[in-house]
C-alpha beads as a LAMMPS data file, in Angstrom:
LAMMPS data file: protein, C-alpha beads

197 atoms
196 bonds

1 atom types
1 bond types

-500.0 500.0 xlo xhi
-500.0 500.0 ylo yhi
-500.0 500.0 zlo zhi

Masses

1 110.0

Atoms # bond

1 1 1 -401.315 485.800 -397.388
2 1 1 -402.348 482.462 -398.963
3 1 1 -398.768 481.470 -399.879
4 1 1 -397.698 481.236 -396.228
5 1 1 -400.935 479.943 -394.697
6 1 1 -401.817 476.354 -395.747
7 1 1 -405.481 476.708 -394.708
8 1 1 -405.932 479.894 -396.744
9 1 1 -404.213 478.233 -399.706
10 1 1 -406.546 475.213 -399.489
11 1 1 -409.663 477.370 -399.279
12 1 1 -408.436 479.546 -402.149
13 1 1 -407.794 476.410 -404.238
14 1 1 -411.302 475.002 -403.744
15 1 1 -413.611 477.933 -402.880
16 1 1 -416.872 476.310 -403.983
17 1 1 -416.056 472.776 -402.939
18 1 1 -418.052 470.840 -400.366
19 1 1 -414.721 469.302 -399.329
20 1 1 -413.953 472.379 -397.216
21 1 1 -416.513 471.069 -394.681
22 1 1 -414.826 467.655 -394.596
23 1 1 -412.355 467.553 -391.692
24 1 1 -410.460 464.544 -393.107
25 1 1 -410.029 466.306 -396.460
26 1 1 -408.802 469.494 -394.801
27 1 1 -406.359 467.538 -392.606
28 1 1 -404.977 465.638 -395.636
29 1 1 -404.720 468.847 -397.672
30 1 1 -402.984 470.706 -394.826
31 1 1 -400.504 467.859 -394.211
32 1 1 -399.837 467.645 -397.961
33 1 1 -399.126 471.372 -398.334
34 1 1 -396.834 471.399 -395.291
35 1 1 -395.102 468.164 -396.351
36 1 1 -394.607 469.392 -399.931
37 1 1 -393.036 472.644 -398.741
38 1 1 -390.786 470.729 -396.357
39 1 1 -389.697 468.352 -399.150
40 1 1 -388.812 471.282 -401.420
41 1 1 -386.791 473.021 -398.670
42 1 1 -384.895 469.934 -397.495
43 1 1 -383.980 468.925 -401.047
44 1 1 -383.071 472.499 -402.081
45 1 1 -385.612 472.470 -404.913
46 1 1 -387.017 475.474 -406.727
47 1 1 -390.316 474.932 -408.551
48 1 1 -390.099 475.796 -412.237
49 1 1 -393.531 474.590 -413.319
50 1 1 -396.559 473.072 -411.606
51 1 1 -399.375 471.063 -413.190
52 1 1 -397.601 471.334 -416.536
53 1 1 -399.276 469.426 -419.384
54 1 1 -396.728 468.338 -421.966
55 1 1 -397.253 466.460 -425.213
56 1 1 -394.368 465.327 -427.372
57 1 1 -394.428 465.405 -431.153
58 1 1 -395.329 462.153 -432.972
59 1 1 -392.346 460.022 -433.960
60 1 1 -392.255 456.946 -436.191
61 1 1 -391.915 453.683 -434.346
62 1 1 -388.606 451.872 -434.986
63 1 1 -389.243 448.862 -437.180
64 1 1 -392.819 449.966 -437.926
65 1 1 -392.532 453.356 -439.693
66 1 1 -396.255 453.358 -440.556
67 1 1 -396.961 453.773 -436.842
68 1 1 -396.355 456.918 -434.843
69 1 1 -396.048 457.318 -431.118
70 1 1 -396.331 460.374 -428.897
71 1 1 -396.570 460.845 -425.167
72 1 1 -398.391 463.236 -422.926
73 1 1 -398.325 463.760 -419.189
74 1 1 -399.291 466.306 -416.596
75 1 1 -396.244 466.764 -414.388
76 1 1 -397.299 467.709 -410.868
77 1 1 -394.137 469.706 -410.199
78 1 1 -391.004 470.260 -412.208
79 1 1 -388.170 471.563 -410.055
80 1 1 -384.501 472.328 -410.293
81 1 1 -382.117 471.349 -407.508
82 1 1 -379.315 473.629 -406.370
83 1 1 -376.791 471.498 -408.331
84 1 1 -378.777 471.858 -411.592
85 1 1 -380.503 468.458 -411.522
86 1 1 -384.017 468.580 -412.972
87 1 1 -386.563 466.829 -410.729
88 1 1 -390.029 465.750 -411.922
89 1 1 -392.294 465.174 -408.913
90 1 1 -395.378 462.983 -408.984
91 1 1 -397.466 463.795 -405.902
92 1 1 -399.637 461.034 -404.424
93 1 1 -402.032 460.883 -401.467
94 1 1 -401.905 457.129 -400.876
95 1 1 -400.373 455.100 -398.070
96 1 1 -397.065 453.896 -399.500
97 1 1 -394.518 454.541 -402.219
98 1 1 -392.839 451.826 -404.236
99 1 1 -389.181 451.030 -403.610
100 1 1 -386.793 452.524 -406.214
101 1 1 -386.262 449.173 -407.990
102 1 1 -389.988 448.813 -408.658
103 1 1 -390.626 452.499 -409.342
104 1 1 -387.933 452.579 -412.040
105 1 1 -389.727 449.838 -413.984
106 1 1 -393.200 451.415 -414.079
107 1 1 -394.355 452.593 -417.526
108 1 1 -395.718 455.805 -415.988
109 1 1 -392.250 456.697 -414.676
110 1 1 -390.700 456.031 -418.105
111 1 1 -393.336 458.309 -419.676
112 1 1 -392.792 461.024 -417.031
113 1 1 -389.055 460.841 -417.693
114 1 1 -389.438 460.821 -421.477
115 1 1 -391.835 463.794 -421.517
116 1 1 -389.716 465.924 -419.152
117 1 1 -386.519 465.015 -421.001
118 1 1 -388.116 465.862 -424.369
119 1 1 -389.498 469.205 -423.177
120 1 1 -386.555 470.482 -421.145
121 1 1 -383.387 468.610 -422.268
122 1 1 -381.786 468.812 -418.812
123 1 1 -378.029 469.324 -418.917
124 1 1 -377.415 467.820 -415.469
125 1 1 -379.729 464.841 -415.611
126 1 1 -383.275 464.127 -414.563
127 1 1 -384.695 462.453 -411.503
128 1 1 -388.282 461.263 -411.069
129 1 1 -389.721 461.423 -407.556
130 1 1 -392.928 459.876 -406.289
131 1 1 -393.884 461.876 -403.200
132 1 1 -396.416 461.272 -400.443
133 1 1 -396.121 464.720 -398.836
134 1 1 -398.687 464.060 -396.086
135 1 1 -396.596 461.107 -394.868
136 1 1 -393.164 462.619 -395.516
137 1 1 -392.249 459.679 -397.773
138 1 1 -390.688 459.678 -401.214
139 1 1 -388.881 457.475 -403.682
140 1 1 -386.287 458.973 -406.021
141 1 1 -385.071 457.295 -409.219
142 1 1 -382.590 458.347 -411.848
143 1 1 -383.675 456.572 -415.006
144 1 1 -380.701 454.923 -416.696
145 1 1 -380.158 453.495 -420.155
146 1 1 -381.393 450.064 -419.048
147 1 1 -384.743 451.448 -417.848
148 1 1 -385.056 453.614 -420.974
149 1 1 -384.482 450.567 -423.217
150 1 1 -387.014 448.535 -421.225
151 1 1 -389.554 451.380 -421.371
152 1 1 -389.115 451.796 -425.122
153 1 1 -389.517 448.062 -425.699
154 1 1 -392.693 448.004 -423.588
155 1 1 -394.206 450.956 -425.465
156 1 1 -393.186 449.521 -428.852
157 1 1 -394.843 446.165 -428.082
158 1 1 -397.980 447.890 -426.824
159 1 1 -398.308 450.150 -429.890
160 1 1 -397.815 447.224 -432.285
161 1 1 -400.400 445.174 -430.354
162 1 1 -402.866 448.079 -430.428
163 1 1 -402.348 448.463 -434.178
164 1 1 -403.005 444.737 -434.631
165 1 1 -406.171 445.145 -432.510
166 1 1 -404.872 442.561 -430.050
167 1 1 -406.718 444.288 -427.223
168 1 1 -410.485 444.046 -427.391
169 1 1 -412.232 447.254 -426.321
170 1 1 -414.214 446.903 -423.121
171 1 1 -416.471 449.115 -421.097
172 1 1 -415.896 450.220 -417.543
173 1 1 -416.253 453.082 -415.083
174 1 1 -413.662 455.204 -416.921
175 1 1 -415.717 455.295 -420.150
176 1 1 -417.198 458.603 -419.017
177 1 1 -413.724 460.178 -419.220
178 1 1 -412.606 458.587 -422.493
179 1 1 -412.212 460.768 -425.577
180 1 1 -413.150 457.816 -427.813
181 1 1 -416.460 456.974 -426.133
182 1 1 -418.544 458.164 -429.105
183 1 1 -416.707 455.958 -431.596
184 1 1 -415.852 452.980 -429.381
185 1 1 -417.418 449.729 -430.631
186 1 1 -417.668 448.338 -427.079
187 1 1 -419.546 451.394 -425.891
188 1 1 -421.947 451.212 -428.842
189 1 1 -422.623 447.529 -428.058
190 1 1 -423.302 448.419 -424.444
191 1 1 -425.705 451.209 -425.440
192 1 1 -427.620 448.901 -427.806
193 1 1 -427.990 446.177 -425.188
194 1 1 -429.080 448.363 -422.283
195 1 1 -432.683 449.031 -421.276
196 1 1 -434.196 451.981 -423.182
197 1 1 -434.483 455.246 -421.320

Bonds

1 1 1 2
2 1 2 3
3 1 3 4
4 1 4 5
5 1 5 6
6 1 6 7
7 1 7 8
8 1 8 9
9 1 9 10
10 1 10 11
11 1 11 12
12 1 12 13
13 1 13 14
14 1 14 15
15 1 15 16
16 1 16 17
17 1 17 18
18 1 18 19
19 1 19 20
20 1 20 21
21 1 21 22
22 1 22 23
23 1 23 24
24 1 24 25
25 1 25 26
26 1 26 27
27 1 27 28
28 1 28 29
29 1 29 30
30 1 30 31
31 1 31 32
32 1 32 33
33 1 33 34
34 1 34 35
35 1 35 36
36 1 36 37
37 1 37 38
38 1 38 39
39 1 39 40
40 1 40 41
41 1 41 42
42 1 42 43
43 1 43 44
44 1 44 45
45 1 45 46
46 1 46 47
47 1 47 48
48 1 48 49
49 1 49 50
50 1 50 51
51 1 51 52
52 1 52 53
53 1 53 54
54 1 54 55
55 1 55 56
56 1 56 57
57 1 57 58
58 1 58 59
59 1 59 60
60 1 60 61
61 1 61 62
62 1 62 63
63 1 63 64
64 1 64 65
65 1 65 66
66 1 66 67
67 1 67 68
68 1 68 69
69 1 69 70
70 1 70 71
71 1 71 72
72 1 72 73
73 1 73 74
74 1 74 75
75 1 75 76
76 1 76 77
77 1 77 78
78 1 78 79
79 1 79 80
80 1 80 81
81 1 81 82
82 1 82 83
83 1 83 84
84 1 84 85
85 1 85 86
86 1 86 87
87 1 87 88
88 1 88 89
89 1 89 90
90 1 90 91
91 1 91 92
92 1 92 93
93 1 93 94
94 1 94 95
95 1 95 96
96 1 96 97
97 1 97 98
98 1 98 99
99 1 99 100
100 1 100 101
101 1 101 102
102 1 102 103
103 1 103 104
104 1 104 105
105 1 105 106
106 1 106 107
107 1 107 108
108 1 108 109
109 1 109 110
110 1 110 111
111 1 111 112
112 1 112 113
113 1 113 114
114 1 114 115
115 1 115 116
116 1 116 117
117 1 117 118
118 1 118 119
119 1 119 120
120 1 120 121
121 1 121 122
122 1 122 123
123 1 123 124
124 1 124 125
125 1 125 126
126 1 126 127
127 1 127 128
128 1 128 129
129 1 129 130
130 1 130 131
131 1 131 132
132 1 132 133
133 1 133 134
134 1 134 135
135 1 135 136
136 1 136 137
137 1 137 138
138 1 138 139
139 1 139 140
140 1 140 141
141 1 141 142
142 1 142 143
143 1 143 144
144 1 144 145
145 1 145 146
146 1 146 147
147 1 147 148
148 1 148 149
149 1 149 150
150 1 150 151
151 1 151 152
152 1 152 153
153 1 153 154
154 1 154 155
155 1 155 156
156 1 156 157
157 1 157 158
158 1 158 159
159 1 159 160
160 1 160 161
161 1 161 162
162 1 162 163
163 1 163 164
164 1 164 165
165 1 165 166
166 1 166 167
167 1 167 168
168 1 168 169
169 1 169 170
170 1 170 171
171 1 171 172
172 1 172 173
173 1 173 174
174 1 174 175
175 1 175 176
176 1 176 177
177 1 177 178
178 1 178 179
179 1 179 180
180 1 180 181
181 1 181 182
182 1 182 183
183 1 183 184
184 1 184 185
185 1 185 186
186 1 186 187
187 1 187 188
188 1 188 189
189 1 189 190
190 1 190 191
191 1 191 192
192 1 192 193
193 1 193 194
194 1 194 195
195 1 195 196
196 1 196 197
């Protein structure tokens, strides 16, 4: 049964991948599956949703009602703890997690919190966890009013700056994944200046 056997689960998850021949990949995947299961058990967490894509509705920006802001995120795992606390888990495969004081200030954590709070309105609070399951390391943060105010101010400033075109578009390796690549002025400039095919 794939649910109880990490190797079967990995192979089922990537049946046509060349990664299954890569011993380092298989080791990392195995350690991650085992570590994730251990984390859930030790913290008495039950998975409610996995790989959940959530997008909030647009809302007017305070002080700039002509601008709207919405958020989207793919939450790796949304769990509920035995005491009713909602836990949004961000799973990483790196080498270290940030300390709670730094993690609480990251815009991505504010967005994770905002999206999960908007979608599920947890009655017993919400915690964001950054987890390195293969290393058995995690950082947990409960986002308070101070972090929410800081996150809102950061987003507000960024949206106003984007509206004022304060950030010049630039090309880079992520252009291939951008939804705006066909209309981006920087991409058009790059295409016009490159050697013809």
